[in-house]
Structures are given as structure tokens and as C-alpha cells.
Residue frames as a rotation matrix with the C-alpha (Angstrom) as fourth column:
MET 1
-0.461 -0.842 0.282 -10.81
-0.123 -0.254 -0.959 -25.57
0.879 -0.477 0.013 -20.78
GLN 2
0.620 0.565 -0.544 -11.33
0.485 0.269 0.832 -26.56
0.617 -0.780 -0.107 -17.16
ILE 3
-0.148 -0.620 0.771 -10.04
-0.429 -0.662 -0.615 -23.98
0.891 -0.422 -0.168 -14.67
THR 4
0.184 0.162 -0.970 -9.30
0.584 0.776 0.240 -25.72
0.791 -0.610 0.048 -11.38
ASP 5
0.170 -0.144 -0.975 -8.22
0.906 -0.366 0.212 -22.71
-0.387 -0.919 0.068 -9.29
THR 6
0.680 0.009 0.734 -7.68
0.389 -0.852 -0.350 -18.99
0.622 0.523 -0.583 -9.47
ALA 7
0.148 -0.680 -0.718 -4.64
0.926 -0.159 0.341 -17.07
-0.346 -0.715 0.607 -8.23
ILE 8
0.975 0.008 0.221 -3.85
0.070 -0.959 -0.276 -13.39
0.210 0.284 -0.935 -8.14
CYS 9
0.266 -0.953 -0.143 -0.11
0.964 0.262 0.047 -12.84
-0.007 -0.151 0.989 -8.62
LEU 10
0.990 0.057 0.128 1.41
0.046 -0.995 0.091 -9.59
0.133 -0.084 -0.988 -7.38
THR 11
0.158 -0.987 0.038 4.97
0.734 0.092 -0.673 -8.33
0.661 0.134 0.739 -7.65
VAL 12
0.968 0.172 0.184 6.22
-0.014 -0.693 0.721 -6.57
0.251 -0.700 -0.669 -4.51
ASP 13
0.161 -0.962 0.222 9.52
-0.622 -0.273 -0.734 -5.59
0.766 -0.020 -0.642 -2.91
ASP 14
-0.726 -0.381 0.573 9.04
-0.687 0.358 -0.632 -7.45
0.035 -0.852 -0.522 0.41
VAL 15
-0.320 0.597 -0.736 7.24
-0.260 0.691 0.674 -10.76
0.911 0.407 -0.066 -0.14
SER 16
-0.587 0.079 -0.806 7.22
0.664 0.616 -0.424 -11.78
0.463 -0.784 -0.414 3.52
ALA 17
-0.933 0.274 -0.234 5.67
-0.062 -0.762 -0.645 -8.46
-0.355 -0.587 0.728 4.63
SER 18
-0.443 0.806 -0.394 2.76
-0.859 -0.255 0.445 -8.81
0.258 0.535 0.804 2.21
ALA 19
-0.288 0.300 -0.910 2.30
0.009 0.951 0.310 -12.51
0.958 0.081 -0.276 2.98
SER 20
-0.821 -0.060 -0.567 2.32
0.553 0.162 -0.817 -11.85
0.141 -0.985 -0.100 6.74
PHE 21
-0.842 0.532 -0.089 -0.25
-0.496 -0.829 -0.260 -9.04
-0.212 -0.175 0.961 6.33
LEU 22
-0.188 0.807 -0.560 -2.73
-0.752 0.249 0.610 -11.27
0.632 0.536 0.560 4.50
THR 23
-0.377 -0.029 -0.926 -2.11
0.343 0.924 -0.169 -14.10
0.860 -0.381 -0.339 6.95
ARG 24
-0.910 -0.063 -0.409 -2.56
0.413 -0.206 -0.887 -11.98
-0.028 -0.977 0.214 10.05
HIS 25
-0.745 0.576 -0.337 -5.46
-0.364 -0.774 -0.518 -9.75
-0.559 -0.263 0.786 9.00
PHE 26
-0.110 0.733 -0.671 -7.37
-0.994 -0.093 0.062 -11.71
-0.017 0.674 0.739 6.33
GLY 27
0.411 0.383 0.827 -7.13
-0.583 0.808 -0.084 -15.36
-0.700 -0.448 0.556 7.32
TYR 28
0.656 -0.282 -0.700 -4.84
-0.588 0.390 -0.709 -16.57
0.473 0.876 0.090 4.52
THR 29
0.675 -0.541 0.501 -2.45
-0.119 0.591 0.798 -19.46
-0.728 -0.599 0.334 5.11
GLU 30
-0.018 -0.781 -0.624 0.89
-0.945 -0.190 0.265 -20.02
-0.325 0.595 -0.735 3.45
ASN 31
0.936 0.348 0.059 0.74
-0.293 0.859 -0.421 -22.94
-0.197 0.376 0.905 1.00
MET 32
0.484 -0.852 0.199 4.37
0.871 0.491 -0.016 -22.73
-0.084 0.181 0.980 -0.07
SER 33
0.946 -0.253 -0.202 7.24
-0.256 -0.967 0.009 -20.28
-0.197 0.043 -0.979 -0.14
ALA 34
0.365 -0.909 0.201 10.82
0.931 0.363 -0.051 -19.89
-0.026 0.205 0.978 -1.31
ASP 35
-0.430 -0.603 -0.671 13.25
0.543 -0.767 0.342 -17.03
-0.721 -0.217 0.658 -1.68
GLY 36
-0.912 0.044 -0.409 11.28
-0.282 -0.791 0.544 -14.27
-0.299 0.611 0.733 -3.38
PHE 37
-0.535 0.736 -0.415 8.02
-0.321 0.278 0.905 -16.18
0.781 0.618 0.087 -3.57
ALA 38
-0.891 0.355 0.282 4.99
-0.147 0.364 -0.920 -16.99
-0.429 -0.861 -0.272 -1.41
SER 39
-0.598 0.771 -0.218 1.72
-0.115 0.187 0.976 -18.68
0.793 0.608 -0.023 -2.32
LEU 40
-0.888 0.358 0.290 -1.22
-0.351 -0.119 -0.929 -18.10
-0.298 -0.926 0.231 0.03
GLY 41
-0.665 0.720 -0.199 -4.57
0.304 0.504 0.808 -19.88
0.682 0.477 -0.554 0.19
HIS 42
-0.791 0.550 0.268 -7.93
-0.544 -0.431 -0.720 -19.08
-0.281 -0.715 0.640 1.70
PRO 43
-0.732 0.510 0.452 -11.03
0.480 0.857 -0.189 -21.32
-0.483 0.079 -0.872 1.84
ASP 44
0.286 0.956 -0.066 -13.33
0.686 -0.252 -0.683 -18.54
-0.669 0.150 -0.728 0.63
ALA 45
0.689 -0.118 -0.715 -11.17
-0.383 -0.897 -0.221 -16.50
-0.615 0.426 -0.664 -1.73
PRO 46
0.883 -0.436 -0.175 -8.75
-0.021 0.335 -0.942 -16.86
0.469 0.835 0.287 -4.65
SER 47
0.452 -0.834 -0.316 -5.16
0.858 0.310 0.409 -17.76
-0.243 -0.456 0.856 -3.91
VAL 48
0.956 -0.289 -0.052 -2.71
-0.293 -0.936 -0.194 -14.87
0.007 0.200 -0.980 -3.74
VAL 49
0.521 -0.850 0.078 0.87
0.852 0.523 0.000 -15.28
-0.041 0.067 0.997 -4.91
PHE 50
0.880 -0.344 -0.329 3.61
-0.276 -0.932 0.236 -12.75
-0.388 -0.117 -0.914 -4.19
HIS 51
0.538 -0.783 0.312 6.76
0.806 0.368 -0.463 -12.50
0.248 0.501 0.829 -6.32
ARG 52
0.241 -0.558 -0.794 9.71
0.440 -0.666 0.602 -10.34
-0.865 -0.495 0.086 -5.36
ARG 53
0.933 0.032 -0.358 10.45
-0.261 -0.623 -0.737 -7.61
-0.246 0.782 -0.573 -7.89
GLY 54
0.164 -0.915 -0.370 13.40
-0.985 -0.171 -0.012 -8.57
-0.052 0.366 -0.929 -10.06
LEU 55
0.116 -0.085 0.990 12.86
-0.325 0.938 0.118 -12.32
-0.939 -0.335 0.081 -9.64
GLU 56
-0.668 -0.572 -0.475 14.38
-0.606 0.047 0.794 -14.06
-0.432 0.819 -0.378 -12.67
VAL 57
-0.711 0.459 0.532 11.46
0.533 0.846 -0.018 -16.45
-0.458 0.271 -0.847 -13.16
LEU 58
0.349 0.821 -0.452 9.34
0.254 -0.547 -0.798 -13.46
-0.902 0.164 -0.399 -14.24
PRO 59
0.478 -0.163 0.863 9.44
0.873 -0.020 -0.487 -12.42
0.097 0.986 0.132 -17.88
GLU 60
-0.496 -0.868 -0.028 12.07
0.867 -0.493 -0.080 -9.75
0.056 -0.064 0.996 -18.42
GLY 61
-0.550 0.318 0.772 9.52
0.146 -0.874 0.464 -6.99
0.823 0.368 0.434 -19.12
PHE 62
0.520 0.851 0.075 7.67
-0.013 -0.080 0.997 -7.71
0.854 -0.519 -0.030 -15.85
ARG 63
0.014 -0.600 -0.800 10.55
0.769 0.518 -0.375 -8.29
0.639 -0.610 0.469 -13.42
ASP 64
-0.837 -0.479 -0.265 10.78
0.539 -0.632 -0.557 -4.75
0.100 -0.609 0.787 -12.08
ARG 65
-0.440 0.763 0.474 7.15
-0.228 -0.605 0.763 -3.75
0.869 0.228 0.440 -12.30
PRO 66
-0.964 0.157 0.215 5.40
-0.195 0.129 -0.972 -3.37
-0.181 -0.979 -0.093 -8.94
ALA 67
-0.461 0.885 0.069 1.78
0.887 0.458 0.054 -4.40
0.016 0.086 -0.996 -8.32
ASP 68
-0.834 0.082 -0.546 0.74
0.007 -0.987 -0.159 -0.95
-0.552 -0.136 0.823 -9.42
GLY 69
-0.619 0.662 -0.423 -2.77
-0.769 -0.403 0.496 -0.12
0.158 0.632 0.759 -10.54
VAL 70
-0.405 0.448 -0.797 -4.16
0.151 0.892 0.425 -3.34
0.902 0.052 -0.429 -9.02
ILE 71
-0.302 0.388 0.871 -6.70
-0.932 -0.311 -0.185 -3.43
0.199 -0.868 0.456 -6.22
LEU 72
-0.854 0.073 -0.515 -7.21
0.161 0.979 -0.127 -6.65
0.495 -0.191 -0.848 -4.30
ALA 73
-0.405 0.806 0.432 -10.94
-0.826 -0.526 0.206 -6.60
0.393 -0.274 0.878 -3.48
PHE 74
-0.938 0.180 -0.294 -12.75
0.284 0.887 -0.363 -8.80
0.196 -0.424 -0.884 -0.99
VAL 75
-0.167 0.947 0.275 -16.55
-0.442 -0.321 0.838 -8.89
0.881 0.019 0.472 -0.81
VAL 76
-0.969 -0.165 -0.184 -17.60
0.102 0.412 -0.906 -9.32
0.225 -0.896 -0.382 2.82
SER 77
-0.198 0.966 -0.164 -20.93
0.690 0.256 0.677 -9.86
0.697 0.021 -0.717 4.55
ASP 78
0.758 0.419 -0.499 -20.49
0.652 -0.514 0.558 -7.28
-0.023 -0.748 -0.663 7.37
LEU 79
0.240 -0.681 0.692 -18.42
0.496 -0.527 -0.690 -4.31
0.835 0.509 0.211 6.26
HIS 80
0.529 0.007 0.848 -18.79
-0.542 -0.767 0.344 -2.38
0.653 -0.642 -0.402 9.49
LYS 81
0.954 -0.162 0.252 -17.61
-0.105 0.606 0.789 -5.35
-0.280 -0.779 0.561 11.55
GLU 82
0.503 -0.810 0.302 -14.54
0.857 0.423 -0.295 -5.80
0.111 0.407 0.907 9.33
TYR 83
0.290 -0.363 0.885 -13.78
0.092 -0.910 -0.403 -2.06
0.953 0.199 -0.231 9.51
GLU 84
0.716 0.027 0.697 -13.91
-0.650 -0.338 0.681 -2.11
0.254 -0.941 -0.224 13.30
ARG 85
0.905 -0.392 0.162 -11.84
0.288 0.848 0.445 -5.31
-0.312 -0.356 0.881 13.49
LEU 86
0.356 -0.806 0.472 -9.08
0.806 0.010 -0.591 -3.99
0.472 0.592 0.653 11.21
ARG 87
0.369 -0.186 0.911 -8.96
-0.294 -0.953 -0.075 -0.65
0.882 -0.240 -0.407 13.05
ALA 88
0.876 0.025 0.481 -8.66
-0.478 0.176 0.861 -2.50
-0.063 -0.984 0.166 16.37
GLU 89
0.728 -0.642 0.239 -5.79
0.630 0.765 0.135 -4.53
-0.270 0.052 0.962 14.92
GLY 90
0.198 -0.673 -0.713 -3.99
0.115 -0.706 0.699 -1.29
-0.974 -0.220 -0.063 14.06
VAL 91
-0.276 -0.233 0.932 -4.38
0.924 0.203 0.324 -1.50
-0.265 0.951 0.160 10.29
ALA 92
-0.706 -0.022 -0.708 -4.25
-0.049 -0.996 0.080 1.96
-0.706 0.091 0.702 8.69
ILE 93
0.268 0.847 0.458 -7.43
0.706 0.151 -0.692 2.77
-0.656 0.509 -0.558 6.78
THR 94
-0.768 -0.641 0.019 -6.49
0.453 -0.521 0.723 4.44
-0.453 0.564 0.690 3.49
LEU 95
-0.724 0.657 0.212 -10.06
-0.225 -0.515 0.827 5.17
0.652 0.551 0.521 2.40
GLU 96
-0.816 0.466 0.341 -12.76
-0.373 0.025 -0.927 5.63
-0.441 -0.884 0.154 5.04
PRO 97
-0.546 0.677 0.494 -16.10
0.677 0.703 -0.216 3.82
-0.494 0.216 -0.842 4.58
ARG 98
-0.630 0.401 -0.665 -18.31
-0.576 -0.816 0.053 5.23
-0.522 0.416 0.745 1.89
GLU 99
-0.007 0.670 0.743 -21.22
0.446 0.667 -0.597 4.27
-0.895 0.326 -0.303 -0.27
GLU 100
-0.930 -0.350 -0.108 -21.06
0.030 -0.367 0.930 4.67
-0.366 0.862 0.352 -4.02
PRO 101
-0.351 0.853 -0.387 -24.06
-0.835 -0.472 -0.282 5.74
-0.424 0.224 0.878 -6.09
TRP 102
-0.191 0.259 -0.947 -24.20
-0.735 0.602 0.312 2.34
0.650 0.756 0.076 -7.80
GLY 103
0.699 0.703 0.130 -24.84
-0.577 0.447 0.683 0.55
0.422 -0.553 0.719 -4.50
GLU 104
0.360 -0.606 -0.709 -21.57
0.550 0.752 -0.363 -0.61
0.754 -0.260 0.604 -3.04
ARG 105
0.930 -0.218 0.297 -20.21
-0.368 -0.548 0.751 0.19
-0.002 -0.808 -0.590 0.40
LEU 106
0.581 -0.792 -0.190 -16.47
0.538 0.548 -0.641 0.03
0.612 0.270 0.744 0.72
PHE 107
0.835 -0.549 0.035 -13.34
-0.465 -0.671 0.578 1.04
-0.294 -0.499 -0.815 2.54
MET 108
0.714 -0.647 -0.269 -9.67
0.060 0.438 -0.897 0.43
0.698 0.624 0.351 1.77
VAL 109
0.730 -0.674 0.112 -6.44
-0.182 -0.034 0.983 -0.49
-0.658 -0.738 -0.148 3.52
ALA 110
0.623 -0.599 -0.504 -2.97
-0.593 0.059 -0.803 -1.12
0.511 0.799 -0.318 2.09
ASP 111
0.866 -0.410 -0.285 -0.45
0.493 0.794 0.356 -3.85
0.081 -0.449 0.890 2.83
PRO 112
0.474 -0.735 -0.486 3.15
0.271 -0.403 0.874 -2.97
-0.838 -0.545 0.008 3.80
ASN 113
-0.562 -0.671 0.483 4.17
0.658 -0.009 0.753 -2.82
-0.501 0.741 0.447 0.13
GLY 114
-0.699 0.336 -0.631 1.34
-0.404 -0.914 -0.039 -0.43
-0.590 0.228 0.775 -0.69
VAL 115
-0.882 0.469 -0.037 -0.92
0.248 0.531 0.811 -2.99
0.400 0.706 -0.584 -2.38
PRO 116
-0.612 0.715 0.338 -4.44
-0.786 -0.596 -0.163 -1.54
0.085 -0.366 0.927 -1.99
ILE 117
-0.880 0.412 -0.237 -7.00
0.427 0.904 -0.015 -3.87
0.208 -0.114 -0.971 -0.46
GLU 118
-0.621 0.748 0.235 -10.67
-0.692 -0.664 0.285 -2.93
0.369 0.014 0.929 -0.79
LEU 119
-0.876 0.482 0.027 -13.39
0.386 0.732 -0.562 -4.45
-0.291 -0.482 -0.827 1.34
VAL 120
-0.782 0.611 -0.121 -16.82
-0.499 -0.498 0.709 -4.29
0.373 0.615 0.695 -0.29
GLU 121
-0.681 0.712 0.169 -20.37
0.414 0.565 -0.714 -4.95
-0.604 -0.416 -0.680 0.74
TRP 122
-0.826 0.440 0.352 -23.16
0.238 -0.293 0.926 -4.62
0.511 0.849 0.137 -1.79
VAL 123
-0.785 0.612 0.099 -26.17
-0.480 -0.498 -0.722 -2.62
-0.393 -0.614 0.684 -0.64
LYS 124
-0.731 0.549 0.405 -29.32
0.593 0.805 -0.018 -4.75
-0.336 0.227 -0.914 -0.89
GLU 125
0.454 0.861 0.228 -31.76
0.889 -0.422 -0.176 -1.86
-0.055 0.283 -0.958 -1.04
HIS 126
-0.618 -0.778 -0.111 -30.27
0.740 -0.623 0.253 1.27
-0.267 0.074 0.961 -2.52
SER 127
0.656 0.745 0.122 -31.71
0.745 -0.612 -0.267 4.75
-0.124 0.266 -0.956 -2.81
ASP 128
0.203 -0.583 0.787 -30.17
0.502 -0.628 -0.595 8.00
0.841 0.515 0.165 -4.02
GLU 129
0.754 0.137 0.642 -30.52
-0.389 -0.694 0.605 9.47
0.529 -0.706 -0.471 -0.53
SER 130
0.916 -0.370 0.157 -28.02
0.063 0.518 0.853 6.93
-0.397 -0.771 0.497 0.88
ALA 131
0.640 -0.717 0.276 -25.18
0.487 0.100 -0.868 7.78
0.594 0.690 0.413 -1.51
ASN 132
-0.160 -0.884 0.439 -21.85
0.021 -0.447 -0.894 8.65
0.987 -0.134 0.090 0.14
VAL 133
0.531 0.326 0.783 -23.01
-0.781 -0.172 0.601 7.59
0.330 -0.930 0.163 3.62
ALA 134
-0.601 -0.799 -0.029 -20.64
-0.689 0.536 -0.488 5.53
0.405 -0.273 -0.872 5.75
PRO 135
-0.104 0.574 -0.812 -21.98
0.100 0.818 0.566 2.15
0.990 -0.022 -0.142 6.94
């Protein structure tokens, strides 16, 4: 098998709100769209596709399921800079910056449909003393 691309498909109530959020705040561009559907691309990340809940092209058992239990995670090179940028743009921070014991720094936001988006930066040199310290 040769995989030529990767896409994350999420089912939401308002496709245009989620698509606009990723376009405005995360540098995605719209590749194509139709009623109840938007496909977004980014040069450094997987494609993201939004389907409107209830869309008939989805299998019957999935049509009304929201993108629940899914976290869209982006690894970034300067977490603090991205945190400050998103705050300045008025994006609500749903989880303030923190460092996990296994060596990842992160914070989270949510798109207008409640899809959680986690920004992550891996700690190069980690010690137990730095656990749970904001970047």
C-alpha cells in the first residue's frame, strides 16, 4: 500500500465555522467545499476535512455523531510564541500552558464547534523539577 496523503475527518454542526477557524488561526487553506463539506490543506500538517452532522454521504451509524473524544494536535517549535499569538487574536484558551511529567509542554484551544485543538512542544531536556511548569 502506498499512502499518498493523510486527512483527519471531523463531523461538526457548523462546517464553515470550523473551517474559518483553522484558516484564520492555523494557516490552513480551503482546497474544496460544498454544502456540508470543507476540505482544508496545510503545507506542514495533515489535511482536515469537516462534514456536517447528518450528511447523507456518511454511513448511517456515523451521521449524527459529533467529533467527540478527538483532539486535533499540532506539534509546534515555539509553544510560548503560539500561545501569545492566539491570545492576541482573541482565541479562548481552554487549557493553560503546562508541562507533563513525560516531557511535553502543551496548551489547548477549541474551535467554534468545540473541537479541541492541542498545541504541543516536546521538552528537549526534561527533569522532574520542571513538571507542571508553564513555558
